[in-house]
Jmol script that loads the backbone (N, CA, C; Angstrom):
load data "model"
ATOM      1  N   MET A   1     -13.741  10.928 -28.808  1.00  0.00           N
ATOM      2  CA  MET A   1     -15.120  11.193 -28.904  1.00  0.00           C
ATOM      3  C   MET A   1     -15.421   9.564 -29.172  1.00  0.00           C
ATOM      4  N   GLU A   2     -16.021   8.491 -28.464  1.00  0.00           N
ATOM      5  CA  GLU A   2     -16.237   7.058 -28.380  1.00  0.00           C
ATOM      6  C   GLU A   2     -17.405   7.035 -28.958  1.00  0.00           C
ATOM      7  N   ALA A   3     -17.355   5.876 -29.483  1.00  0.00           N
ATOM      8  CA  ALA A   3     -18.097   5.192 -30.800  1.00  0.00           C
ATOM      9  C   ALA A   3     -19.417   4.925 -30.081  1.00  0.00           C
ATOM     10  N   ILE A   4     -20.510   4.929 -30.887  1.00  0.00           N
ATOM     11  CA  ILE A   4     -21.874   4.794 -30.640  1.00  0.00           C
ATOM     12  C   ILE A   4     -22.198   3.287 -30.383  1.00  0.00           C
ATOM     13  N   ARG A   5     -22.420   2.997 -29.551  1.00  0.00           N
ATOM     14  CA  ARG A   5     -22.047   0.916 -29.211  1.00  0.00           C
ATOM     15  C   ARG A   5     -23.555   1.145 -28.704  1.00  0.00           C
ATOM     16  N   LYS A   6     -24.820  -0.248 -30.035  1.00  0.00           N
ATOM     17  CA  LYS A   6     -25.758  -0.557 -29.268  1.00  0.00           C
ATOM     18  C   LYS A   6     -25.692  -2.908 -29.704  1.00  0.00           C
ATOM     19  N   THR A   7     -26.418  -2.879 -29.127  1.00  0.00           N
ATOM     20  CA  THR A   7     -27.197  -4.549 -29.244  1.00  0.00           C
ATOM     21  C   THR A   7     -27.285  -4.799 -30.912  1.00  0.00           C
ATOM     22  N   LEU A   8     -27.357  -5.960 -30.649  1.00  0.00           N
ATOM     23  CA  LEU A   8     -27.816  -6.611 -31.930  1.00  0.00           C
ATOM     24  C   LEU A   8     -28.652  -6.174 -33.007  1.00  0.00           C
ATOM     25  N   ARG A   9     -29.872  -5.686 -31.794  1.00  0.00           N
ATOM     26  CA  ARG A   9     -31.263  -5.599 -32.153  1.00  0.00           C
ATOM     27  C   ARG A   9     -31.541  -4.097 -32.348  1.00  0.00           C
ATOM     28  N   GLU A  10     -30.654  -3.323 -31.951  1.00  0.00           N
ATOM     29  CA  GLU A  10     -30.829  -2.152 -31.742  1.00  0.00           C
ATOM     30  C   GLU A  10     -30.261  -1.637 -32.954  1.00  0.00           C
ATOM     31  N   TRP A  11     -29.026  -2.191 -33.311  1.00  0.00           N
ATOM     32  CA  TRP A  11     -28.381  -1.962 -34.970  1.00  0.00           C
ATOM     33  C   TRP A  11     -29.285  -2.297 -35.796  1.00  0.00           C
ATOM     34  N   ARG A  12     -29.961  -3.208 -35.695  1.00  0.00           N
ATOM     35  CA  ARG A  12     -30.778  -4.071 -36.765  1.00  0.00           C
ATOM     36  C   ARG A  12     -32.149  -3.005 -36.667  1.00  0.00           C
ATOM     37  N   ALA A  13     -32.626  -2.388 -36.008  1.00  0.00           N
ATOM     38  CA  ALA A  13     -33.706  -1.463 -35.749  1.00  0.00           C
ATOM     39  C   ALA A  13     -33.359  -0.308 -36.075  1.00  0.00           C
ATOM     40  N   TYR A  14     -31.930   0.024 -35.929  1.00  0.00           N
ATOM     41  CA  TYR A  14     -31.449   1.859 -36.720  1.00  0.00           C
ATOM     42  C   TYR A  14     -31.373   1.902 -38.000  1.00  0.00           C
ATOM     43  N   LYS A  15     -31.009   0.668 -38.707  1.00  0.00           N
ATOM     44  CA  LYS A  15     -31.232   0.557 -40.123  1.00  0.00           C
ATOM     45  C   LYS A  15     -32.221  -0.156 -40.818  1.00  0.00           C
ATOM     46  N   ASN A  16     -33.181   0.034 -40.067  1.00  0.00           N
ATOM     47  CA  ASN A  16     -34.252  -0.378 -40.247  1.00  0.00           C
ATOM     48  C   ASN A  16     -34.931  -2.065 -41.361  1.00  0.00           C
ATOM     49  N   LEU A  17     -34.413  -2.962 -40.656  1.00  0.00           N
ATOM     50  CA  LEU A  17     -34.142  -4.124 -41.329  1.00  0.00           C
ATOM     51  C   LEU A  17     -34.835  -5.207 -40.158  1.00  0.00           C
ATOM     52  N   ASP A  18     -35.704  -6.611 -41.132  1.00  0.00           N
ATOM     53  CA  ASP A  18     -36.020  -6.990 -39.581  1.00  0.00           C
ATOM     54  C   ASP A  18     -34.879  -8.701 -39.919  1.00  0.00           C
ATOM     55  N   LYS A  19     -35.040  -9.551 -39.086  1.00  0.00           N
ATOM     56  CA  LYS A  19     -34.419 -10.547 -39.180  1.00  0.00           C
ATOM     57  C   LYS A  19     -33.429 -11.421 -40.422  1.00  0.00           C
ATOM     58  N   GLN A  20     -34.734 -11.024 -41.219  1.00  0.00           N
ATOM     59  CA  GLN A  20     -34.712 -12.059 -42.721  1.00  0.00           C
ATOM     60  C   GLN A  20     -33.747 -11.616 -43.649  1.00  0.00           C
ATOM     61  N   ASP A  21     -33.584 -10.576 -43.188  1.00  0.00           N
ATOM     62  CA  ASP A  21     -32.726  -9.383 -43.825  1.00  0.00           C
ATOM     63  C   ASP A  21     -31.337  -9.425 -43.543  1.00  0.00           C
ATOM     64  N   ILE A  22     -30.950  -9.586 -41.931  1.00  0.00           N
ATOM     65  CA  ILE A  22     -29.713 -10.011 -42.004  1.00  0.00           C
ATOM     66  C   ILE A  22     -29.557 -11.250 -43.016  1.00  0.00           C
ATOM     67  N   ALA A  23     -30.272 -11.830 -41.918  1.00  0.00           N
ATOM     68  CA  ALA A  23     -29.936 -13.796 -42.165  1.00  0.00           C
ATOM     69  C   ALA A  23     -29.289 -13.994 -43.932  1.00  0.00           C
ATOM     70  N   ALA A  24     -30.580 -13.246 -44.361  1.00  0.00           N
ATOM     71  CA  ALA A  24     -29.817 -13.355 -45.978  1.00  0.00           C
ATOM     72  C   ALA A  24     -29.045 -12.938 -46.302  1.00  0.00           C
ATOM     73  N   ALA A  25     -28.581 -11.728 -45.955  1.00  0.00           N
ATOM     74  CA  ALA A  25     -27.099 -11.004 -45.875  1.00  0.00           C
ATOM     75  C   ALA A  25     -25.800 -11.574 -45.875  1.00  0.00           C
ATOM     76  N   ILE A  26     -26.276 -12.619 -44.792  1.00  0.00           N
ATOM     77  CA  ILE A  26     -25.029 -13.158 -44.494  1.00  0.00           C
ATOM     78  C   ILE A  26     -24.644 -14.406 -44.862  1.00  0.00           C
ATOM     79  N   GLY A  27     -25.993 -14.957 -44.658  1.00  0.00           N
ATOM     80  CA  GLY A  27     -26.511 -16.895 -45.591  1.00  0.00           C
ATOM     81  C   GLY A  27     -26.406 -17.972 -44.857  1.00  0.00           C
ATOM     82  N   VAL A  28     -26.853 -17.707 -43.627  1.00  0.00           N
ATOM     83  CA  VAL A  28     -27.787 -17.954 -42.439  1.00  0.00           C
ATOM     84  C   VAL A  28     -28.970 -17.628 -42.457  1.00  0.00           C
ATOM     85  N   HIS A  29     -29.831 -19.416 -41.697  1.00  0.00           N
ATOM     86  CA  HIS A  29     -31.405 -19.519 -42.025  1.00  0.00           C
ATOM     87  C   HIS A  29     -31.235 -18.126 -40.421  1.00  0.00           C
ATOM     88  N   PRO A  30     -32.903 -17.591 -41.036  1.00  0.00           N
ATOM     89  CA  PRO A  30     -33.647 -16.981 -40.170  1.00  0.00           C
ATOM     90  C   PRO A  30     -33.123 -17.306 -38.069  1.00  0.00           C
ATOM     91  N   SER A  31     -33.436 -18.317 -38.177  1.00  0.00           N
ATOM     92  CA  SER A  31     -33.279 -19.023 -36.716  1.00  0.00           C
ATOM     93  C   SER A  31     -31.984 -18.701 -36.111  1.00  0.00           C
ATOM     94  N   THR A  32     -30.896 -19.294 -37.044  1.00  0.00           N
ATOM     95  CA  THR A  32     -29.711 -18.866 -36.229  1.00  0.00           C
ATOM     96  C   THR A  32     -29.147 -17.430 -36.356  1.00  0.00           C
ATOM     97  N   TYR A  33     -30.057 -16.635 -37.089  1.00  0.00           N
ATOM     98  CA  TYR A  33     -29.887 -15.096 -36.812  1.00  0.00           C
ATOM     99  C   TYR A  33     -30.620 -14.434 -35.285  1.00  0.00           C
ATOM    100  N   ALA A  34     -31.398 -15.246 -35.165  1.00  0.00           N
ATOM    101  CA  ALA A  34     -32.694 -15.235 -33.971  1.00  0.00           C
ATOM    102  C   ALA A  34     -32.173 -15.269 -32.581  1.00  0.00           C
ATOM    103  N   LYS A  35     -31.153 -16.440 -32.453  1.00  0.00           N
ATOM    104  CA  LYS A  35     -30.218 -16.827 -31.798  1.00  0.00           C
ATOM    105  C   LYS A  35     -29.392 -16.149 -31.369  1.00  0.00           C
ATOM    106  N   TRP A  36     -28.290 -15.771 -32.329  1.00  0.00           N
ATOM    107  CA  TRP A  36     -27.481 -14.745 -32.059  1.00  0.00           C
ATOM    108  C   TRP A  36     -28.076 -13.284 -31.362  1.00  0.00           C
ATOM    109  N   GLU A  37     -29.040 -13.093 -32.077  1.00  0.00           N
ATOM    110  CA  GLU A  37     -29.270 -11.569 -31.341  1.00  0.00           C
ATOM    111  C   GLU A  37     -29.648 -11.785 -29.799  1.00  0.00           C
ATOM    112  N   ALA A  38     -30.617 -12.916 -29.962  1.00  0.00           N
ATOM    113  CA  ALA A  38     -31.035 -13.238 -28.602  1.00  0.00           C
ATOM    114  C   ALA A  38     -29.632 -13.300 -27.348  1.00  0.00           C
ATOM    115  N   LYS A  39     -28.596 -14.470 -28.002  1.00  0.00           N
ATOM    116  CA  LYS A  39     -27.691 -14.235 -27.107  1.00  0.00           C
ATOM    117  C   LYS A  39     -26.280 -14.174 -27.844  1.00  0.00           C
ATOM    118  N   PRO A  40     -26.084 -12.982 -28.082  1.00  0.00           N
ATOM    119  CA  PRO A  40     -24.945 -12.411 -29.017  1.00  0.00           C
ATOM    120  C   PRO A  40     -23.599 -13.079 -28.852  1.00  0.00           C
ATOM    121  N   SER A  41     -23.279 -13.092 -27.349  1.00  0.00           N
ATOM    122  CA  SER A  41     -21.889 -13.468 -27.364  1.00  0.00           C
ATOM    123  C   SER A  41     -21.743 -15.075 -27.259  1.00  0.00           C
ATOM    124  N   ASP A  42     -22.834 -15.907 -28.131  1.00  0.00           N
ATOM    125  CA  ASP A  42     -22.333 -17.216 -28.620  1.00  0.00           C
ATOM    126  C   ASP A  42     -22.054 -17.119 -29.504  1.00  0.00           C
ATOM    127  N   MET A  43     -21.260 -16.294 -30.474  1.00  0.00           N
ATOM    128  CA  MET A  43     -21.051 -16.301 -31.730  1.00  0.00           C
ATOM    129  C   MET A  43     -20.128 -15.938 -32.246  1.00  0.00           C
ATOM    130  N   LYS A  44     -18.965 -16.449 -33.241  1.00  0.00           N
ATOM    131  CA  LYS A  44     -17.969 -16.287 -33.059  1.00  0.00           C
ATOM    132  C   LYS A  44     -17.049 -15.649 -34.204  1.00  0.00           C
ATOM    133  N   ILE A  45     -16.625 -14.979 -33.868  1.00  0.00           N
ATOM    134  CA  ILE A  45     -15.495 -13.595 -34.343  1.00  0.00           C
ATOM    135  C   ILE A  45     -15.868 -13.524 -35.683  1.00  0.00           C
ATOM    136  N   ARG A  46     -15.790 -14.499 -36.526  1.00  0.00           N
ATOM    137  CA  ARG A  46     -15.637 -14.621 -37.998  1.00  0.00           C
ATOM    138  C   ARG A  46     -17.396 -13.856 -38.362  1.00  0.00           C
ATOM    139  N   GLU A  47     -18.590 -14.627 -37.411  1.00  0.00           N
ATOM    140  CA  GLU A  47     -19.614 -14.299 -37.850  1.00  0.00           C
ATOM    141  C   GLU A  47     -20.267 -13.074 -37.265  1.00  0.00           C
ATOM    142  N   ALA A  48     -19.319 -12.503 -36.121  1.00  0.00           N
ATOM    143  CA  ALA A  48     -19.692 -11.222 -36.052  1.00  0.00           C
ATOM    144  C   ALA A  48     -19.029 -10.130 -36.745  1.00  0.00           C
ATOM    145  N   VAL A  49     -18.503 -10.584 -37.539  1.00  0.00           N
ATOM    146  CA  VAL A  49     -17.289 -10.011 -38.288  1.00  0.00           C
ATOM    147  C   VAL A  49     -18.632  -9.246 -39.501  1.00  0.00           C
ATOM    148  N   ARG A  50     -18.914 -10.603 -40.038  1.00  0.00           N
ATOM    149  CA  ARG A  50     -19.852 -10.756 -41.121  1.00  0.00           C
ATOM    150  C   ARG A  50     -21.599 -10.183 -40.931  1.00  0.00           C
ATOM    151  N   VAL A  51     -22.124 -10.116 -39.579  1.00  0.00           N
ATOM    152  CA  VAL A  51     -23.126  -9.579 -39.121  1.00  0.00           C
ATOM    153  C   VAL A  51     -22.903  -8.295 -39.375  1.00  0.00           C
ATOM    154  N   ALA A  52     -21.639  -7.805 -38.506  1.00  0.00           N
ATOM    155  CA  ALA A  52     -20.780  -6.144 -38.874  1.00  0.00           C
ATOM    156  C   ALA A  52     -21.478  -6.140 -40.074  1.00  0.00           C
ATOM    157  N   GLN A  53     -20.840  -6.047 -41.003  1.00  0.00           N
ATOM    158  CA  GLN A  53     -20.525  -6.243 -42.511  1.00  0.00           C
ATOM    159  C   GLN A  53     -22.149  -6.172 -42.746  1.00  0.00           C
ATOM    160  N   ALA A  54     -23.158  -6.764 -42.698  1.00  0.00           N
ATOM    161  CA  ALA A  54     -24.358  -6.366 -43.040  1.00  0.00           C
ATOM    162  C   ALA A  54     -24.892  -5.105 -42.629  1.00  0.00           C
ATOM    163  N   LEU A  55     -24.362  -4.707 -41.222  1.00  0.00           N
ATOM    164  CA  LEU A  55     -25.205  -3.920 -40.850  1.00  0.00           C
ATOM    165  C   LEU A  55     -24.778  -2.341 -41.198  1.00  0.00           C
ATOM    166  N   GLU A  56     -23.418  -2.713 -41.242  1.00  0.00           N
ATOM    167  CA  GLU A  56     -22.390  -1.551 -41.891  1.00  0.00           C
ATOM    168  C   GLU A  56     -22.059  -0.436 -40.482  1.00  0.00           C
ATOM    169  N   CYS A  57     -21.757  -1.298 -39.824  1.00  0.00           N
ATOM    170  CA  CYS A  57     -20.810  -1.011 -38.831  1.00  0.00           C
ATOM    171  C   CYS A  57     -19.520  -1.984 -38.288  1.00  0.00           C
ATOM    172  N   GLU A  58     -18.810  -1.056 -37.025  1.00  0.00           N
ATOM    173  CA  GLU A  58     -17.804  -2.465 -36.679  1.00  0.00           C
ATOM    174  C   GLU A  58     -18.071  -2.827 -35.776  1.00  0.00           C
ATOM    175  N   VAL A  59     -17.299  -4.312 -35.740  1.00  0.00           N
ATOM    176  CA  VAL A  59     -18.056  -5.222 -34.643  1.00  0.00           C
ATOM    177  C   VAL A  59     -17.641  -4.369 -33.739  1.00  0.00           C
ATOM    178  N   SER A  60     -16.374  -3.717 -33.022  1.00  0.00           N
ATOM    179  CA  SER A  60     -17.101  -2.949 -31.533  1.00  0.00           C
ATOM    180  C   SER A  60     -17.421  -2.107 -31.273  1.00  0.00           C
ATOM    181  N   ALA A  61     -18.659  -1.728 -32.376  1.00  0.00           N
ATOM    182  CA  ALA A  61     -19.773  -0.693 -32.316  1.00  0.00           C
ATOM    183  C   ALA A  61     -21.138  -1.791 -31.594  1.00  0.00           C
ATOM    184  N   ILE A  62     -20.832  -3.183 -31.674  1.00  0.00           N
ATOM    185  CA  ILE A  62     -21.592  -4.236 -31.480  1.00  0.00           C
ATOM    186  C   ILE A  62     -21.648  -4.474 -29.736  1.00  0.00           C
ATOM    187  N   ILE A  63     -22.965  -4.334 -29.012  1.00  0.00           N
ATOM    188  CA  ILE A  63     -22.612  -4.875 -27.867  1.00  0.00           C
ATOM    189  C   ILE A  63     -23.242  -6.468 -27.773  1.00  0.00           C
ATOM    190  N   PHE A  64     -22.092  -7.234 -27.416  1.00  0.00           N
ATOM    191  CA  PHE A  64     -22.088  -8.822 -27.060  1.00  0.00           C
ATOM    192  C   PHE A  64     -21.736  -9.127 -25.764  1.00  0.00           C
ATOM    193  N   PHE A  65     -22.173  -8.655 -24.813  1.00  0.00           N
ATOM    194  CA  PHE A  65     -22.292  -9.212 -23.396  1.00  0.00           C
ATOM    195  C   PHE A  65     -22.774  -8.258 -22.923  1.00  0.00           C
ATOM    196  N   GLU A  66     -23.958  -8.215 -21.509  1.00  0.00           N
ATOM    197  CA  GLU A  66     -24.803  -7.438 -20.919  1.00  0.00           C
ATOM    198  C   GLU A  66     -23.931  -6.624 -20.192  1.00  0.00           C
ATOM    199  N   SER A  67     -24.412  -6.053 -19.259  1.00  0.00           N
ATOM    200  CA  SER A  67     -23.673  -4.916 -18.569  1.00  0.00           C
ATOM    201  C   SER A  67     -22.827  -5.190 -17.181  1.00  0.00           C
ATOM    202  N   ASN A  68     -23.136  -6.150 -16.722  1.00  0.00           N
ATOM    203  CA  ASN A  68     -22.916  -7.507 -15.860  1.00  0.00           C
ATOM    204  C   ASN A  68     -22.688  -8.805 -16.452  1.00  0.00           C
ATOM    205  N   PRO A  69     -21.615  -8.880 -17.727  1.00  0.00           N
ATOM    206  CA  PRO A  69     -21.627  -9.957 -17.675  1.00  0.00           C
ATOM    207  C   PRO A  69     -21.104 -11.366 -17.051  1.00  0.00           C
ATOM    208  N   LYS A  70     -21.948 -12.630 -16.751  1.00  0.00           N
ATOM    209  CA  LYS A  70     -21.514 -13.611 -15.836  1.00  0.00           C
ATOM    210  C   LYS A  70     -20.108 -14.368 -15.929  1.00  0.00           C
ATOM    211  N   PHE A  71     -19.556 -13.992 -17.247  1.00  0.00           N
ATOM    212  CA  PHE A  71     -18.105 -14.549 -17.367  1.00  0.00           C
ATOM    213  C   PHE A  71     -17.114 -12.759 -17.219  1.00  0.00           C
ATOM    214  N   SER A  72     -16.088 -13.433 -16.463  1.00  0.00           N
ATOM    215  CA  SER A  72     -15.113 -12.745 -16.538  1.00  0.00           C
ATOM    216  C   SER A  72     -14.028 -12.780 -16.935  1.00  0.00           C
ATOM    217  N   LEU A  73     -13.328 -12.180 -17.380  1.00  0.00           N
ATOM    218  CA  LEU A  73     -11.785 -13.054 -18.048  1.00  0.00           C
ATOM    219  C   LEU A  73     -10.953 -12.794 -16.822  1.00  0.00           C
ATOM    220  N   GLY A  74     -11.040 -11.707 -15.735  1.00  0.00           N
ATOM    221  CA  GLY A  74     -10.651 -11.629 -14.767  1.00  0.00           C
ATOM    222  C   GLY A  74     -10.847 -12.821 -13.935  1.00  0.00           C
ATOM    223  N   GLU A  75     -12.002 -13.133 -13.409  1.00  0.00           N
ATOM    224  CA  GLU A  75     -12.220 -13.984 -12.384  1.00  0.00           C
ATOM    225  C   GLU A  75     -12.107 -15.370 -13.004  1.00  0.00           C
ATOM    226  N   GLN A  76     -12.097 -15.813 -14.279  1.00  0.00           N
ATOM    227  CA  GLN A  76     -11.571 -17.204 -14.796  1.00  0.00           C
ATOM    228  C   GLN A  76     -10.217 -17.134 -15.026  1.00  0.00           C
ATOM    229  N   ARG A  77      -9.295 -16.561 -14.416  1.00  0.00           N
ATOM    230  CA  ARG A  77      -7.732 -16.357 -14.529  1.00  0.00           C
ATOM    231  C   ARG A  77      -7.586 -16.867 -13.038  1.00  0.00           C
ATOM    232  N   ALA A  78      -8.578 -16.451 -12.593  1.00  0.00           N
ATOM    233  CA  ALA A  78      -8.294 -16.468 -11.170  1.00  0.00           C
ATOM    234  C   ALA A  78      -9.028 -17.776 -10.729  1.00  0.00           C
ATOM    235  N   VAL A  79      -9.807 -18.825 -11.076  1.00  0.00           N
ATOM    236  CA  VAL A  79      -9.718 -20.091 -11.297  1.00  0.00           C
ATOM    237  C   VAL A  79      -9.209 -21.094 -11.712  1.00  0.00           C
ATOM    238  N   ASN A  80      -8.587 -20.777 -12.333  1.00  0.00           N
ATOM    239  CA  ASN A  80      -7.737 -21.505 -13.242  1.00  0.00           C
ATOM    240  C   ASN A  80      -6.012 -21.774 -12.507  1.00  0.00           C
ATOM    241  N   GLN A  81      -6.204 -20.891 -11.602  1.00  0.00           N
ATOM    242  CA  GLN A  81      -4.652 -20.665 -11.089  1.00  0.00           C
ATOM    243  C   GLN A  81      -4.579 -21.652  -9.822  1.00  0.00           C
TER     244      GLN A  81
END
end "model"
wireframe off; spacefill off
backbone 0.3
color backbone group
């Protein structure tokens, strides 16, 4: 069975938390967390792990990219070759 995947905002709502709650749990300023929620693809892996821990979910259950991301690994390799 495939795991349920949600955006950061969806996970936060599902856990009934606000941005300040998550920011406090991971030790960042609320505006920093708000930026990550608005553009999660900018997060570093270690930050994503900390957020997932605060949300009590797996990192793989968080949607970090839109369904049609502008960046594709396949396209990047083709450009660099």
